[in-house]
VOTINU-136131 format. One record per residue (C-alpha): z negated, y, x negated. Coordinates in Angstrom, 1 decimal, always signed. Layout:
<mitis>
<miti pz="Z" py="Y" px="X"/>
...
</mitis>
This chain:
<mitis>
<miti pz="+0.0" py="+0.0" px="+0.0"/>
<miti pz="+0.8" py="+3.5" px="-1.2"/>
<miti pz="-0.4" py="+6.8" px="+0.2"/>
<miti pz="+0.9" py="+9.9" px="-1.7"/>
<miti pz="+1.4" py="+13.5" px="-0.5"/>
<miti pz="+3.1" py="+16.2" px="-2.6"/>
<miti pz="+3.2" py="+19.7" px="-1.0"/>
<miti pz="+4.3" py="+23.1" px="-2.4"/>
<miti pz="+3.3" py="+26.2" px="-0.5"/>
<miti pz="+1.1" py="+29.2" px="-0.3"/>
<miti pz="-2.6" py="+29.5" px="+0.5"/>
<miti pz="-3.2" py="+31.1" px="+3.9"/>
<miti pz="-6.6" py="+32.4" px="+2.9"/>
<miti pz="-8.7" py="+32.8" px="-0.2"/>
<miti pz="-10.5" py="+29.5" px="-0.9"/>
<miti pz="-14.3" py="+29.4" px="-0.5"/>
<miti pz="-16.7" py="+27.0" px="-2.0"/>
<miti pz="-19.2" py="+25.2" px="+0.3"/>
<miti pz="-21.7" py="+22.5" px="-0.2"/>
<miti pz="-22.6" py="+19.4" px="+1.8"/>
<miti pz="-26.2" py="+18.7" px="+2.7"/>
<miti pz="-26.3" py="+16.3" px="-0.3"/>
<miti pz="-25.2" py="+19.1" px="-2.6"/>
<miti pz="-21.5" py="+18.2" px="-3.2"/>
<miti pz="-19.1" py="+21.1" px="-3.6"/>
<miti pz="-16.0" py="+21.2" px="-1.5"/>
<miti pz="-13.3" py="+23.7" px="-0.5"/>
<miti pz="-11.1" py="+23.4" px="+2.6"/>
<miti pz="-7.8" py="+25.3" px="+2.5"/>
<miti pz="-4.6" py="+25.5" px="+4.4"/>
<miti pz="-1.3" py="+25.5" px="+2.6"/>
<miti pz="+1.8" py="+27.0" px="+4.4"/>
<miti pz="+4.8" py="+24.9" px="+3.5"/>
<miti pz="+8.3" py="+26.1" px="+4.5"/>
<miti pz="+10.5" py="+23.5" px="+6.2"/>
<miti pz="+13.8" py="+22.7" px="+4.5"/>
<miti pz="+16.0" py="+23.7" px="+7.4"/>
<miti pz="+16.1" py="+26.8" px="+9.7"/>
<miti pz="+15.5" py="+26.6" px="+13.4"/>
<miti pz="+18.1" py="+27.0" px="+16.0"/>
<miti pz="+17.5" py="+30.8" px="+16.0"/>
<miti pz="+18.1" py="+30.9" px="+12.3"/>
<miti pz="+14.4" py="+31.4" px="+11.3"/>
<miti pz="+12.6" py="+29.3" px="+8.7"/>
<miti pz="+9.5" py="+27.6" px="+10.1"/>
<miti pz="+6.5" py="+26.5" px="+8.2"/>
<miti pz="+3.9" py="+23.7" px="+8.5"/>
<miti pz="+0.3" py="+24.5" px="+7.9"/>
<miti pz="-1.3" py="+21.6" px="+6.0"/>
<miti pz="-5.1" py="+21.3" px="+5.8"/>
<miti pz="-6.3" py="+20.2" px="+2.4"/>
<miti pz="-9.8" py="+19.4" px="+1.1"/>
<miti pz="-10.8" py="+19.5" px="-2.5"/>
<miti pz="-14.1" py="+18.1" px="-3.8"/>
<miti pz="-16.3" py="+18.7" px="-6.9"/>
<miti pz="-15.0" py="+20.3" px="-10.0"/>
<miti pz="-11.5" py="+20.5" px="-8.6"/>
<miti pz="-12.9" py="+22.7" px="-5.7"/>
<miti pz="-14.7" py="+24.9" px="-8.1"/>
<miti pz="-11.6" py="+25.4" px="-10.2"/>
<miti pz="-9.5" py="+26.2" px="-7.1"/>
<miti pz="-11.9" py="+28.8" px="-6.0"/>
<miti pz="-12.1" py="+30.4" px="-9.4"/>
<miti pz="-8.3" py="+30.8" px="-9.9"/>
<miti pz="-6.6" py="+30.9" px="-6.5"/>
<miti pz="-6.5" py="+33.5" px="-3.8"/>
<miti pz="-4.7" py="+34.1" px="-0.5"/>
<miti pz="-0.9" py="+33.8" px="-1.1"/>
<miti pz="-1.2" py="+31.8" px="-4.3"/>
<miti pz="+1.7" py="+29.5" px="-4.7"/>
<miti pz="+0.6" py="+26.0" px="-5.6"/>
<miti pz="+1.5" py="+22.4" px="-5.8"/>
<miti pz="-0.9" py="+19.9" px="-4.2"/>
<miti pz="-1.0" py="+16.1" px="-4.9"/>
<miti pz="-3.2" py="+14.0" px="-2.8"/>
<miti pz="-3.6" py="+11.3" px="-0.1"/>
<miti pz="-3.2" py="+11.7" px="+3.7"/>
<miti pz="-6.4" py="+11.0" px="+5.5"/>
<miti pz="-7.4" py="+10.8" px="+9.1"/>
<miti pz="-10.8" py="+10.9" px="+10.6"/>
<miti pz="-12.3" py="+10.9" px="+14.1"/>
<miti pz="-15.4" py="+12.5" px="+15.5"/>
<miti pz="-17.0" py="+12.8" px="+18.9"/>
<miti pz="-17.9" py="+16.2" px="+20.4"/>
<miti pz="-19.0" py="+16.9" px="+24.0"/>
<miti pz="-18.1" py="+13.4" px="+25.0"/>
<miti pz="-14.5" py="+13.4" px="+23.8"/>
<miti pz="-12.9" py="+12.1" px="+20.7"/>
<miti pz="-11.3" py="+14.5" px="+18.2"/>
<miti pz="-8.9" py="+13.4" px="+15.5"/>
<miti pz="-8.3" py="+15.3" px="+12.2"/>
<miti pz="-5.4" py="+14.7" px="+9.7"/>
<miti pz="-5.8" py="+16.3" px="+6.3"/>
<miti pz="-4.8" py="+15.8" px="+2.7"/>
<miti pz="-7.5" py="+14.8" px="+0.3"/>
<miti pz="-6.5" py="+16.8" px="-2.7"/>
<miti pz="-6.5" py="+14.9" px="-6.0"/>
<miti pz="-4.9" py="+17.6" px="-8.2"/>
<miti pz="-3.2" py="+21.0" px="-7.9"/>
<miti pz="-1.2" py="+23.3" px="-10.1"/>
<miti pz="-0.8" py="+27.0" px="-9.7"/>
<miti pz="+2.9" py="+27.8" px="-9.8"/>
<miti pz="+2.9" py="+31.5" px="-10.5"/>
<miti pz="+1.7" py="+33.4" px="-13.6"/>
<miti pz="-1.0" py="+36.0" px="-13.6"/>
<miti pz="+1.7" py="+38.6" px="-13.9"/>
<miti pz="+3.7" py="+37.3" px="-10.9"/>
<miti pz="+0.4" py="+37.1" px="-8.9"/>
<miti pz="-0.5" py="+40.7" px="-9.8"/>
<miti pz="+3.0" py="+41.9" px="-8.9"/>
<miti pz="+2.8" py="+40.1" px="-5.5"/>
<miti pz="-0.6" py="+41.6" px="-4.8"/>
<miti pz="+0.4" py="+45.1" px="-5.8"/>
<miti pz="+3.5" py="+45.0" px="-3.6"/>
<miti pz="+1.7" py="+43.5" px="-0.6"/>
<miti pz="+1.9" py="+46.7" px="+1.3"/>
<miti pz="+5.6" py="+47.2" px="+0.6"/>
<miti pz="+8.5" py="+45.5" px="+2.3"/>
<miti pz="+9.8" py="+42.7" px="+0.2"/>
<miti pz="+13.4" py="+43.6" px="+1.1"/>
<miti pz="+12.9" py="+46.7" px="-1.0"/>
<miti pz="+12.5" py="+44.5" px="-4.1"/>
<miti pz="+15.9" py="+42.8" px="-3.7"/>
<miti pz="+18.7" py="+44.5" px="-5.7"/>
<miti pz="+22.1" py="+45.1" px="-4.3"/>
<miti pz="+25.1" py="+43.8" px="-6.2"/>
<miti pz="+25.9" py="+47.3" px="-7.6"/>
<miti pz="+22.4" py="+47.6" px="-9.0"/>
<miti pz="+22.5" py="+44.4" px="-11.1"/>
<miti pz="+22.6" py="+45.0" px="-14.8"/>
<miti pz="+25.3" py="+42.4" px="-15.6"/>
</mitis>
């Protein structure tokens, strides 16, 4: 049997470190992953994938990543069930086994500084290209 998930996307929020009652560190994040094809109206849709990191990996993620960070996540798909108010609830999430930040500090700073601007302004027209 083989269970492997690889996802590349952006964090929807800045990761936070929490602890279980037994003192284990964890971080729950959501990664927005664009779909490969556009919808019928020509728009690109995204899937929002819940990922959980444990221990030192969670601490490292919280230290270096922030909202909008582009990262690659490797892990396993997990499902769990819990009961609340007499009804069963099912959760599907990725148990993160590793991650890699896919943008440099300079790229991250540029993205964060331009967050208030329209990204279309950053695209050069053909006449503006230096070659």
